C-alpha positions in Angstrom: 60.7 -24.8 26.8 62.0 -21.4 26.0 60.3 -19.2 28.6 59.3 -15.9 27.0 56.2 -13.7 27.0 53.3 -15.6 25.6 51.9 -13.8 22.5 49.8 -16.4 20.6 47.2 -19.0 21.4 49.7 -21.7 20.3 52.4 -20.5 22.7 49.7 -20.3 25.5 48.7 -24.0 24.8 52.3 -25.1 24.8 52.9 -23.3 28.1 49.8 -25.0 29.6 51.1 -28.4 28.4 54.5 -27.7 30.0 52.8 -26.8 33.4 50.9 -30.1 33.1 54.1 -32.0 32.4 55.9 -30.5 35.4 53.1 -31.1 37.8 52.7 -34.7 36.7 56.4 -35.5 36.4 56.7 -36.7 39.9 54.7 -37.9 42.9 56.9 -35.8 45.2 56.1 -32.1 45.9 57.9 -29.6 43.8 60.5 -27.6 45.8 59.8 -23.9 44.9 63.5 -23.1 45.1 64.5 -25.9 42.7 65.1 -25.3 39.0 61.8 -27.1 38.2 59.9 -25.0 40.8 61.3 -21.8 39.5 60.3 -22.8 35.9 56.8 -23.7 37.1 56.5 -20.3 38.8 57.7 -18.4 35.7 55.5 -20.2 33.3 52.5 -19.8 35.6 53.1 -16.0 35.7 53.4 -15.9 31.9 50.2 -17.8 31.5 48.4 -15.6 34.1 49.6 -12.5 32.2 48.3 -13.9 28.8 44.9 -14.9 30.4 44.4 -11.5 32.0 44.9 -9.9 28.6 42.9 -12.3 26.5 40.4 -14.0 28.8 39.6 -11.4 31.3 36.4 -11.9 33.3 34.5 -8.9 34.3 33.2 -8.9 37.9 29.5 -9.4 38.2 27.1 -6.6 38.7 25.9 -6.0 42.3 22.5 -7.4 41.4 24.1 -10.5 39.8 26.2 -10.9 43.0 23.1 -10.8 45.2 21.2 -13.2 43.0 24.2 -15.6 43.0 24.4 -15.5 46.8 20.7 -16.0 47.1 21.0 -19.1 45.0 24.0 -20.4 47.0 22.0 -19.9 50.3 18.7 -21.1 48.8 17.0 -17.9 49.6 13.8 -16.3 48.1 13.2 -12.6 47.7 10.8 -12.7 50.6 13.6 -14.1 52.8 15.9 -11.1 52.2 13.2 -8.4 52.1 14.1 -7.0 55.5 17.5 -6.1 54.1 15.9 -3.9 51.4 13.1 -2.4 53.4 10.2 -4.7 52.2 9.1 -7.1 49.5 8.3 -4.5 47.0 11.7 -2.7 47.3 13.7 -6.0 47.0 11.7 -6.8 43.8 12.4 -3.3 42.4 16.1 -3.5 43.2 16.6 -7.0 41.8 14.7 -6.0 38.6 16.9 -2.9 38.1 14.1 -0.4 38.8 15.7 1.0 42.0 19.3 1.5 43.0 20.9 0.0 46.1 21.2 2.5 48.9 24.1 2.7 51.3 22.0 1.1 54.1 21.0 -1.8 51.8 24.6 -2.4 50.8 25.7 -2.4 54.4 23.0 -4.8 55.5 23.5 -7.1 52.5 27.3 -7.2 53.2 26.7 -8.0 56.8 24.0 -10.7 56.5 24.7 -12.2 53.2 28.5 -11.8 53.4 28.9 -10.4 49.9 32.1 -8.4 49.7 31.5 -4.6 49.6 33.6 -4.4 46.4 31.0 -6.6 44.7 28.1 -4.5 45.9 29.5 -1.2 44.7 31.2 -2.5 41.5 30.3 -0.8 38.3 28.2 2.0 39.7 28.8 4.7 37.2 25.9 6.9 38.4 28.1 9.0 40.6 30.3 11.4 38.8 31.9 14.7 39.8 31.1 17.8 37.8 34.0 19.1 35.8 34.5 22.1 38.1 34.5 19.9 41.3 36.9 17.4 39.6 39.3 20.3 38.8 39.0 21.6 42.3 39.9 18.2 43.8 42.8 17.6 41.4 44.4 20.9 42.5 45.0 19.4 46.0 48.5 17.9 45.8 47.8 14.9 48.0 44.7 13.9 46.0 46.4 14.4 42.7 49.5 12.5 43.8 47.4 9.6 45.1 45.5 9.3 41.8 48.6 9.6 39.7 50.2 6.8 41.7 47.6 4.4 40.5 47.0 5.2 36.9 44.1 2.7 36.7 42.0 4.8 39.1 39.0 6.3 37.5 38.7 10.0 38.4 35.6 10.9 36.4 
């Protein structure tokens, strides 16, 4: 296969077929330093790049992450009520009528072992005023840090 950046669905399917062929070509483990191993690694990276661009999966909302974990652990709302401050509050949070607090996030992370990143993901309620944003960006270390990672949201 001519290994190049995958641009079409057809090229993607051909690359997936090639990976399948390589993996099933032998019962022996593939040596990563061999020509076949390097081809497999390269094609895998090309496939991953195409999938990120065309099949990206957004992370779940914090509420969806909590509900998923509850399902995994076979928990009811009443079981996790102490983490939220009561049965009414857990119901309000899970139905989107109340936001998670820092205390709730900390307790949920600790007792349900949900990653912090999942619990704070997508919270767009907190934004800096234009004046405060300008003030922060005038500080060289903050500005440099944000410029280093262009994907960082600064709004």
